[in-house]
Each structure stands twice: as structure tokens, then as C-alpha cells.
RODO-2510 file (C-alpha; in nm, 4 decimals, decimal comma):
residues 161
     n   res          X          Y          Z
     1     m    14,7845     6,4776    11,7326
     2     t    14,6694     6,2911    12,0396
     3     w    14,8380     6,2770    12,3784
     4     l    14,9402     5,9183    12,2964
     5     v    15,1401     6,0305    11,9946
     6     i    15,3093     6,3055    12,1954
     7     g    15,3648     6,0691    12,4893
     8     t    15,5453     5,8174    12,2696
     9     d    15,8216     6,0667    12,2022
    10     a    15,8063     6,2248    12,5491
    11     v    15,9005     5,8927    12,7084
    12     l    16,2287     5,9045    12,5176
    13     g    16,2888     6,2424    12,6813
    14     v    16,2330     6,0816    13,0222
    15     f    16,5121     5,8345    12,9438
    16     a    16,7423     6,1196    12,8389
    17     l    16,6654     6,2977    13,1666
    18     m    16,7411     5,9830    13,3687
    19     f    17,0739     5,9396    13,1871
    20     a    17,1576     6,3046    13,2593
    21     v    17,0871     6,2584    13,6315
    22     l    17,2868     5,9348    13,6418
    23     w    17,5742     6,1070    13,4617
    24     f    17,6585     6,2942    13,7824
    25     r    17,6984     5,9725    13,9783
    26     h    17,8418     5,7305    13,7221
    27     r    18,0094     5,9488    13,4552
    28     l    18,1840     5,6949    13,2296
    29     r    17,9430     5,4095    13,2990
    30     a    17,6440     5,6347    13,2186
    31     f    17,8124     5,7488    12,8981
    32     l    17,8868     5,3902    12,7920
    33     a    17,5328     5,2825    12,8814
    34     g    17,4014     5,5628    12,6601
    35     a    17,6407     5,4525    12,3869
    36     g    17,4869     5,1063    12,4188
    37     v    17,1490     5,2572    12,3333
    38     v    17,3025     5,4009    12,0161
    39     v    17,4498     5,0591    11,9276
    40     a    17,1092     4,8952    11,9809
    41     y    16,9498     5,1545    11,7514
    42     a    17,2110     5,0879    11,4810
    43     v    17,1489     4,7126    11,5046
    44     s    16,7744     4,7727    11,4711
    45     e    16,8287     4,9810    11,1569
    46     v    17,0208     4,6915    10,9997
    47     v    16,7407     4,4498    11,0923
    48     k    16,4826     4,6884    10,9393
    49     i    16,6723     4,6918    10,6093
    50     v    16,6899     4,3117    10,6036
    51     v    16,3278     4,2409    10,7053
    52     q    16,1473     4,5320    10,5326
    53     e    15,8061     4,4819    10,6913
    54     e    15,5375     4,7359    10,5986
    55     r    15,3674     4,9279    10,8762
    56     p    15,0051     4,8600    10,9760
    57     c    14,9177     5,2245    10,9102
    58     r    14,9655     5,1626    10,5361
    59     t    14,6507     4,9489    10,5246
    60     a    14,4470     5,0734    10,8226
    61     p    14,3759     5,4136    10,9753
    62     s    14,6042     5,5221    11,2583
    63     l    14,6088     5,7918    11,5243
    64     a    14,9613     5,8990    11,4315
    65     p    15,0827     6,0081    11,0906
    66     c    15,2199     5,7112    10,9000
    67     p    15,5956     5,7394    10,8378
    68     d    15,7184     5,7669    10,4801
    69     p    15,7454     5,4521    10,2662
    70     g    16,0782     5,2828    10,3254
    71     d    16,0590     5,3491    10,7011
    72     w    15,9963     4,9871    10,7902
    73     s    15,8020     4,8530    11,0842
    74     f    16,0108     4,5641    11,2238
    75     p    16,1560     4,6165    11,4813
    76     s    16,0159     4,9306    11,6388
    77     n    16,2991     5,1804    11,6875
    78     h    16,1108     5,3496    11,9716
    79     s    16,0878     5,0125    12,1450
    80     v    16,4542     4,9323    12,0817
    81     i    16,5581     5,2637    12,2351
    82     a    16,3135     5,2148    12,5240
    83     g    16,4306     4,8596    12,5946
    84     a    16,7989     4,9505    12,5712
    85     s    16,7544     5,2594    12,7879
    86     a    16,5543     5,0745    13,0520
    87     m    16,8117     4,7956    13,0768
    88     a    17,1034     5,0406    13,0890
    89     i    16,9338     5,2503    13,3572
    90     w    16,8487     4,9327    13,5511
    91     f    17,2181     4,8441    13,5703
    92     l    17,3082     5,1952    13,6872
    93     h    17,0297     5,2540    13,9425
    94     r    16,7662     4,9994    14,0466
    95     t    16,4994     5,2508    14,1535
    96     y    16,5261     5,4498    13,8317
    97     g    16,5390     5,1146    13,6550
    98     w    16,1891     5,0256    13,7720
    99     v    16,0599     5,3604    13,6482
   100     a    16,2438     5,3094    13,3196
   101     m    16,0910     4,9618    13,2752
   102     v    15,7396     5,1027    13,3153
   103     c    15,8223     5,3845    13,0726
   104     a    15,9620     5,1340    12,8208
   105     l    15,6440     4,9260    12,8334
   106     a    15,4337     5,2409    12,7969
   107     a    15,6386     5,3607    12,5000
   108     a    15,6158     5,0228    12,3269
   109     s    15,2427     4,9883    12,3927
   110     s    15,1735     5,3359    12,2627
   111     r    15,3349     5,2521    11,9270
   112     v    15,0790     4,9738    11,8798
   113     i    14,7890     5,1818    12,0114
   114     v    14,8564     5,4724    11,7735
   115     g    14,8692     5,2224    11,4856
   116     v    15,2246     5,2526    11,3522
   117     h    15,3546     4,9114    11,4690
   118     y    15,2403     4,5557    11,5164
   119     v    15,2685     4,3886    11,8587
   120     h    15,5558     4,1684    11,7399
   121     d    15,7452     4,4802    11,6242
   122     v    15,7474     4,6302    11,9720
   123     l    15,8144     4,3026    12,1532
   124     a    16,1125     4,2346    11,9270
   125     g    16,2280     4,5936    11,9716
   126     l    16,2135     4,5744    12,3509
   127     a    16,3971     4,2415    12,3485
   128     l    16,6643     4,3571    12,1025
   129     g    16,7314     4,6796    12,2919
   130     a    16,7422     4,5083    12,6304
   131     l    16,9686     4,2315    12,4989
   132     v    17,2219     4,4734    12,3500
   133     s    17,2276     4,6854    12,6678
   134     w    17,2547     4,3779    12,8860
   135     g    17,5497     4,2524    12,6787
   136     i    17,7288     4,5843    12,7104
   137     a    17,6611     4,5941    13,0863
   138     v    17,8063     4,2446    13,1282
   139     v    18,1199     4,3417    12,9346
   140     l    18,1585     4,6592    13,1424
   141     k    18,1127     4,4635    13,4656
   142     k    18,3875     4,2189    13,3662
   143     r    18,6223     4,5050    13,2798
   144     e    18,5758     4,6808    13,6145
   145     r    18,8899     4,6802    13,8217
   146     p    18,8299     4,5007    14,1505
   147     v    18,8860     4,7212    14,4551
   148     r    19,1690     4,5945    14,6742
   149     q    19,1217     4,5982    15,0503
   150     d    19,4354     4,8069    15,1047
   151     e    19,3225     5,0858    14,8710
   152     a    19,2230     5,4136    15,0317
   153     p    18,8452     5,4730    15,0252
   154     t    18,8633     5,8414    14,9332
   155     v    19,0591     6,0649    14,7019
   156     v    19,1943     6,2639    14,9980
   157     l    19,3325     5,9542    15,1684
   158     q    19,4827     5,8318    14,8413
   159     r    19,6710     6,1599    14,8039
   160     l    19,7973     6,1448    15,1619
   161     r    19,9664     5,8087    15,1021
***
């Protein structure tokens, strides 16, 4: 196995670590953003079943082991997860969001480089994941309760009232 193959999966661990850090600041929003990644993955699995595109590693040598037959290529699940995670993290924390965007592009690129996906697989995966996460973020933003000016800014002050 090459470092590229290992790095493809390691990037997903970076996203998990970012979500864990953001959990301490945003609790429910971080949980729902992570749930959005799961929804994006489920949508991608449905698309895979409908499209059923063979992987490039079935006809050409690849750096990574080729997944079993029936594990379709379009869209790339790694890219869906990367795109959804990057968008969710972007909405929670802009600085981490930039790091997540770079990681998402690296994860998607590595899937093409190691030979298990076509370029259109990863581009569609990134777009699908980002779109699902963006939609969930918009819904969450609309459901946020606006803060009234007369509300106490801290828990202590709220309890004193």
C-alpha cells in the first residue's frame, strides 16, 4: 500500500477529529452537521445503485486494491463524505472550513490518483456531499431562534432574573 492509499482514508479521520473539536463549541449543531454527512452518504449509495458504473481499476492497473464487483464507482463515497464534511465544518467554523476544503480536494484527488475512481466520480461526489450539507445548514439556520435584545447574555444572568 502506498501513502496515497493510506492518506485517502486518513483524511476522513481528520474530518472526524474536526467534528470532535467542534462538538465542544457547537454541540447540537455539530451533531446535526455530522448527521448531514450520513444523509449525504446514504443519498450517494442510492445513486450508486441506480447508475452502476464500473470502476477504472477493473480495466487498468491501480495503486489501491480494486473494491469487490458490485461496489460501483459513481459517485465516489470518499468524495461525498469529504464534500459534506467540508461544507458542514465550513458552516461551523470558517478557519477549520478552509482546512477541511483543502482536505476534501486532497481526498477526492487521491481517489483518482490511486486508480479507483474517474474524475467525474469525485467531482460529482464533492458536489453531492457539499449540496446536501449546504441544504441541511440552510434549514438549521432558518430554524435558529433569533436572540432578543432583552435576553440575558449568560446563563448566570438568566438565572438571576
